[in-house]
C-alpha positions in Angstrom: 106.8 101.1 98.4 106.1 104.0 96.1 106.9 101.8 93.0 104.4 99.2 94.3 101.8 101.9 94.7 102.5 103.2 91.2 102.3 99.8 89.6 98.9 99.3 91.2 97.7 102.6 89.8 98.9 101.6 86.3 97.2 98.2 86.6 93.9 99.8 87.5 94.2 102.3 84.7 94.9 99.6 82.2 91.9 97.6 83.4 89.6 100.7 83.4 90.8 102.0 80.0 91.9 99.1 77.8 94.6 100.2 75.3 96.0 102.8 77.7 99.7 102.3 78.2 101.0 104.6 81.0 104.8 105.0 81.4 106.2 104.9 84.9 108.7 107.6 85.7 110.9 106.9 88.8 111.4 110.1 90.8 113.5 110.3 93.9 112.7 113.4 96.0 115.0 114.9 98.5 113.3 113.2 101.4 114.3 109.8 100.1 117.8 110.9 99.2 118.6 112.4 102.7 118.0 109.6 105.2 119.4 111.6 108.2 117.8 115.0 108.5 114.5 115.7 110.0 111.9 116.5 107.3 111.6 120.2 108.3 115.0 120.7 106.7 113.4 120.0 103.4 110.3 122.1 104.1 108.4 119.3 105.9 106.8 116.4 104.2 105.6 118.6 101.4 109.1 119.7 100.6 110.7 116.3 101.2 108.3 114.1 99.2 105.8 116.3 97.2 107.1 119.7 96.1 109.7 118.5 93.5 107.2 116.1 92.0 104.6 118.9 91.8 107.0 121.1 90.0 107.6 118.4 87.4 103.9 118.2 86.8 103.6 121.9 86.4 106.5 121.9 83.9 104.7 119.1 81.9 107.4 116.4 82.4 104.9 114.4 84.4 101.2 113.9 83.5 100.3 112.6 87.0 101.9 111.6 90.2 101.1 109.2 93.1 101.2 110.4 96.7 100.7 108.8 100.0 98.0 111.3 101.1 99.4 111.5 104.7 102.6 113.0 103.1 100.7 115.7 101.1 100.5 119.0 103.0 96.9 120.1 103.7 97.7 123.5 105.1 98.6 125.1 101.7 97.3 125.4 98.2 98.8 123.5 95.3 98.1 126.0 92.5 97.2 124.4 89.2 97.0 120.9 90.5 94.1 118.6 91.7 93.7 115.2 93.2 91.8 113.4 90.5 91.7 110.0 92.1 91.8 108.4 95.5 92.4 104.6 95.7 90.3 102.6 98.1 91.7 103.2 101.6 93.9 100.5 103.0 94.6 99.8 106.7 94.8 103.0 108.8 96.4 101.6 111.9 100.0 102.1 113.2 101.9 99.1 114.3 104.8 98.2 116.5 107.6 96.2 114.9 110.1 94.7 117.4 113.6 93.5 116.6 113.7 89.8 116.2 115.5 89.3 119.5 112.9 91.3 121.4 109.6 90.0 122.7 106.2 91.7 123.0 105.7 90.0 126.4 108.9 91.6 127.7 108.0 95.0 126.2 104.6 95.0 127.8 105.8 93.6 131.2 108.4 96.5 131.4 105.9 99.0 129.9 108.6 99.9 127.4 111.3 100.7 129.9 114.8 100.0 128.5 113.4 99.9 124.9 114.4 102.4 122.2 111.6 102.9 119.8 112.3 104.6 116.5 110.1 106.9 114.4 110.4 110.1 112.4 106.7 111.1 113.0 106.0 113.7 115.6 102.5 112.3 115.9 103.7 108.7 116.6 106.4 110.0 119.0 103.8 112.0 121.0 101.5 109.0 121.2 104.3 106.7 122.2 105.3 109.1 125.0 101.7 108.8 126.3 101.4 105.1 125.9 104.9 104.1 127.0 106.4 107.0 129.0 109.3 104.8 130.1 110.4 103.9 126.6 113.0 106.1 124.8 111.7 107.5 121.5 114.5 108.0 119.0 114.8 109.6 115.6 114.7 107.0 112.8 114.6 107.5 109.0 114.4 105.4 105.9 112.1 103.6 103.5 110.0 100.9 105.3 112.2 98.0 104.2 115.4 100.0 104.9 114.2 100.8 108.4 113.5 97.1 109.2 116.8 96.0 107.8 118.6 98.7 110.0 116.5 97.5 113.0 117.5 93.8 112.5 121.1 94.7 111.9 121.2 96.8 115.1 122.5 99.7 113.0 122.9 103.1 114.5 120.8 106.0 113.1 122.7 109.2 112.2 121.3 112.3 113.9 120.6 115.6 112.1 122.7 117.5 114.6 125.6 115.0 114.4 126.3 111.8 116.3 124.3 108.7 116.3 121.5 107.0 118.3 120.4 103.4 118.7 120.4 100.7 118.0 116.6 100.6 118.0 114.6 97.8 119.8 111.5 98.5 117.8 109.8 100.8 115.3 106.3 102.3 114.9 105.2 102.1 111.3 102.1 102.2 109.1 100.3 98.8 108.8 99.3 99.5 105.2 102.9 100.2 104.2 104.2 96.9 105.6 101.3 95.0 104.0 102.1 96.7 100.6 105.7 95.5 100.6 105.0 92.0 101.9 106.4 92.5 105.4 103.2 92.2 107.4 104.6 89.2 109.2 106.9 91.6 111.1 104.0 93.3 112.8 104.3 92.6 116.6 101.2 94.4 117.6 98.6 96.7 116.1 97.6 100.0 117.8 93.8 100.7 117.6 92.8 104.2 116.5 91.7 104.6 120.1 95.3 104.1 121.2 97.0 105.9 118.4 94.8 107.9 116.1 96.3 107.7 112.6 97.7 110.5 110.5 95.2 112.4 108.4 95.0 110.6 105.0 96.9 107.5 106.3 96.3 104.4 104.2 95.2 106.5 101.2 97.0 106.7 97.9 96.0 109.7 95.9 96.8 110.6 92.2 97.4 114.2 91.3 97.5 115.9 88.0 97.3 119.4 86.4 93.9 120.9 87.0 93.5 121.9 83.3 94.6 118.5 81.9 91.0 117.3 81.4 92.0 114.3 79.5 94.2 112.9 82.3 91.6 113.9 84.9 88.9 111.9 83.0 91.1 108.9 82.9 92.1 109.1 86.6 88.5 109.5 87.6 87.8 106.0 86.3 89.8 104.6 89.2 88.5 107.0 91.9 87.0 105.4 95.0 84.1 107.7 96.1 84.0 106.6 99.7 87.7 107.2 100.2 87.4 110.6 98.5 84.6 111.6 101.0 86.7 110.6 104.0 89.8 112.3 102.6 88.0 115.6 102.0 86.7 115.6 105.6 90.1 114.9 107.1 92.1 117.3 105.0 89.7 120.1 105.8 90.8 119.8 109.4 94.4 120.4 108.4 93.3 123.4 106.3 91.4 125.0 109.2 94.2 124.3 111.7 97.0 125.5 109.4 99.0 122.7 110.8 102.6 122.0 109.8 104.9 119.0 109.7 106.2 119.6 113.3 102.7 119.4 114.8 101.3 116.1 116.1 97.9 116.2 114.3 95.8 113.1 113.8 92.4 112.4 112.3 90.3 109.6 110.9 86.9 109.5 109.3 84.4 106.5 109.3 81.6 106.3 106.7 78.4 104.6 107.7 75.7 104.8 105.1 75.0 108.5 104.5 76.7 109.6 107.8 80.3 110.4 108.6 82.1 110.3 111.9 85.3 112.3 112.2 87.7 112.0 115.1 90.6 114.4 115.3 93.3 115.3 117.8 96.2 117.8 118.3 98.9 116.8 120.8 101.9 118.6 122.3 105.3 117.3 121.2 105.8 115.6 124.6 102.4 113.9 124.5 101.4 115.3 127.8 98.6 117.5 126.4 96.0 116.2 124.0 92.9 118.0 122.5 90.3 115.7 121.1 87.2 116.3 119.1 84.6 113.9 117.6 81.6 114.9 115.5 79.3 113.6 112.9 77.8 114.9 109.7 76.2 114.2 106.3 78.4 112.2 103.9 77.5 114.5 101.1 79.1 117.5 102.9 82.5 116.2 104.1 84.2 119.5 104.1 81.6 121.0 106.3 82.2 118.3 108.9 86.0 118.7 108.7 85.6 122.5 109.1 83.4 122.1 112.1 85.9 119.7 113.8 88.8 121.9 113.0 87.0 124.9 114.5 86.2 123.0 117.7 89.8 122.0 118.0 90.8 125.7 117.8 88.2 126.6 120.3 89.7 124.1 122.7 93.2 125.6 122.3 94.8 123.7 119.4 96.4 126.9 118.0 98.6 127.2 121.0 99.9 123.6 120.7 100.5 124.1 116.9 102.4 127.4 117.5 104.5 125.9 120.3 105.7 123.1 118.0 107.0 125.5 115.3 
């Protein structure tokens, strides 16, 4: 999936700046190498998928790097680096993928009872426990295509603490990711944002580079999608205010309508039993102010206690 995203960035750069010939450098961070452990072992999503790549940019061995924005930590600074481009946002929804021998009708009739649903996302797990309290949510790791292959093969998933779990009857995944790798036909059902609010930054590919590399920044700005940037800034400001971490079920989504923004954000307990929700609107030319206001309202409603309890 990452290679497909990178190829798209390269194609856009070549179209925007004829004569430019970017080189693709394949980089396999620890989160992709270790397919068993929970992400907090690697320092959360930031450590698992982002930190090593950022170090390479700071050392000058990479000019720029692609990130799925939902994997980029928003509760900490990235000294010396800047997101120079945001690609147009793709689908934000989460989806259910059932094993080929399982049916959606049976899943719904039983309200998930007897089904093992795999995910490594604490946010998805919390929402699943609210939507389908009788289903068993299990730890599940791997790239999107790998997860589906393991699902269909009824393979067991190794657990971080030892032992195995599974086989899974279904998975909850990002719609955009499945579309990107040509597996959208495996989507069984799509959860609306009202059912399962997406991760902050979900569906957004961002390109990062050194803040002082003005030449690279200028080139990347040619492919920047302004509306997506506005939405991303609002959502990530929520993370900054909350000082949320990888073990916290935090969700947020921004919708842009003309010169107005609407931002919905939630913080959940790990078991999904407690949910704090805030919705607000603001001017599109001040996205960070809206994100800050929503984050503060979440804190006023008690979000800090949920965040701390998940550490």
